[in-house]
C-alpha positions, 0 to 999 in steps of 0.5 A: 108706397105703390104706384099705378102701372101706365104706358105714355107714348108721345108722337113726332110733331115740332111746334114753332111759336113767335113773330113770324114762326110761319116762315119755318113752314118752309123746313117743315114741308122740305123736311118730309118732301112735300112738294106740291102743297094744297092749302087748305082753310075757311073763307074769312081766312082766306078773304079777311087776313093775309094769312094764305098770301103769307104761306104762299110767299113762305112756300113759293111755288110748292103751294099747289092749290088753296081751299078756302070751303073749310066750313064750321063742322066740317061738313061732309060735302066740303070735305069732298070738295077739298079732296076733289081740289086737292086731287087735282092739285096732285097733293102729296102735302096739306098746310091747314091755315085756320081754327078747328075746323080748317084742321078737322077739315084737313084731316079729312080729306087726309082721309077720303083721298087715302082711303076707299069708301065713304065717310058712313062706311070709314066711320066709327059704328055704332052696333045696337046693344054693343061696343062701338067699332072704328075701321082702321084706317091703314092706308098711307095719309099725305102729312099735314102741317097745322098753322093755328089762328084759335088755341083749339085742342083739334090741333094734334089730335087724331079723331076727325068728326065729319057733319053728315049732312042727311042725317044730321050726325056727326060721322068720327073716324080715327086715325094717328095718321093724320095727326100733325107734322109741324104746328105753327104758333104764329103771333099774327096769324092768332092775333087774327081772331077776334077776343070772342072766338078765341074764347070760343075755341079755347072755353073746349080746352077748359072742359076737358081739360076739367074733365080729365082732373075729375079722373080717378088715378091719374098718373104723374106725367098726364096729372102735371100736364093737365095741372099746368094747362090748368093755370095757364087757362085760368091766368089767360082767359080773362086777358082774352078781352082786357088784353086782345093784342098781346100774342103772349095770351094767345101763345099760352092758350095754344101751350094749355091745348098742348098739354091737355092733348098730351094729357090726354096721350099719357092717359088722362081720360074724359069719362068724368063729362062724357055726358058734356062731350055728347050733348055738345056735340050735337047740340052745335052739330044742330044748330050752327049758330052755336058754336063749339064753344058756346055748347061746352059753356051751356053743358059743362056746369050741369055735366058736372052736377049731373054726375056729381054723385058718382064722383064726387071724390074726382070733382072735388079734388078738380075744385081743389086744383082750380082754387074754388074749394074752402077749408071746411067743405066736405067733398060734395060741398067742393063738387057744387063749388066746383061747377060753380066756379066752372059757370062764373067763370063762363058768366065773367067771360060773357059767354052763354050760359042757357040754352035761350041764349042761341036761341034754341027753342024748348022743343028743341029738347028731344031731337038734341038728346036723341042724337046724342044717344050715339055719340061715342063719349057717352058711352064713356060717361062715369054716370051710367045713362039710364035713359033718353031722359037722363038728357032731357033733364040735363038740359032742361036744367039750362034752357 
């Protein structure tokens, strides 16, 4: 038996988990010799939790400022306010406190603080008829330390998506230097997120894991991480509602997100559900009332059904991993069971599976589809998107 050649490149990150893990911030900030740290968060974290006080208690006068203007979706306007705050503080490090929006906002601040040019100039470009081009962002970046409140896959990524307030489109910037130096899974911090928010933040990880497990020729490093991520997700997602005060559940979900991200570093890709990623990005950008997680719970199953013909074997393998493939099923039946199983899981968690659940009007489908046509994920989808009608057709099944 032969093995396909593959490459894995890890990056140095330290993860601290447990009660009062936030106390480890001091040694991590000192390790990178940061003296003037900007704390980045949203208003909810700043006003409804004690996390900023806890960070200040750990870092003392190394906290040079607090920017609490992080917003859902990380719009460029709020990120630029954060850049101004970083300059005023003469920041040489950033501590992000919160969920995906705080983490992404911190990365956006680090990029726009260091690079010359606007977000519109520095983001991935989509020349008509050509492959997307991502500018190389070479300026050194200040170190980032993430204290998370949800199990977000944003935590260790190199990509940063900001919303352009003028066009309503996502601006995608890529810079591995913005990956965090350290990640903190503090029990008390994770329990500040109510169950619905914890679930919303984590279901994107479930969709990503499902997509990656449908990929052909997974190498053993990626596959093992993905299978363990799937196990952790299936076991712990239902416990978020039934055991809302158990920090172990939250830490296991954070572990799943970390393993999923590591699998992508090991070669796992999202081409099996690229269309879902593209439509989800468009949906939650156009409709802020539709959370990031809602977009994935609505679109994952129909995206699988759309792609089924192009990836029957991959979807059948995922159904086997999820435990919904029954004896006697052929690959087509197993693929259908996989999509149905995902939809049933999301419904059992009390999550939205229709656009109408969130007040998205039927006449909004055209705009969502048009926006998705310029999303990076669409270009990697396992089934080629022939026209705008393909996307409208997917959306029509969940209106």
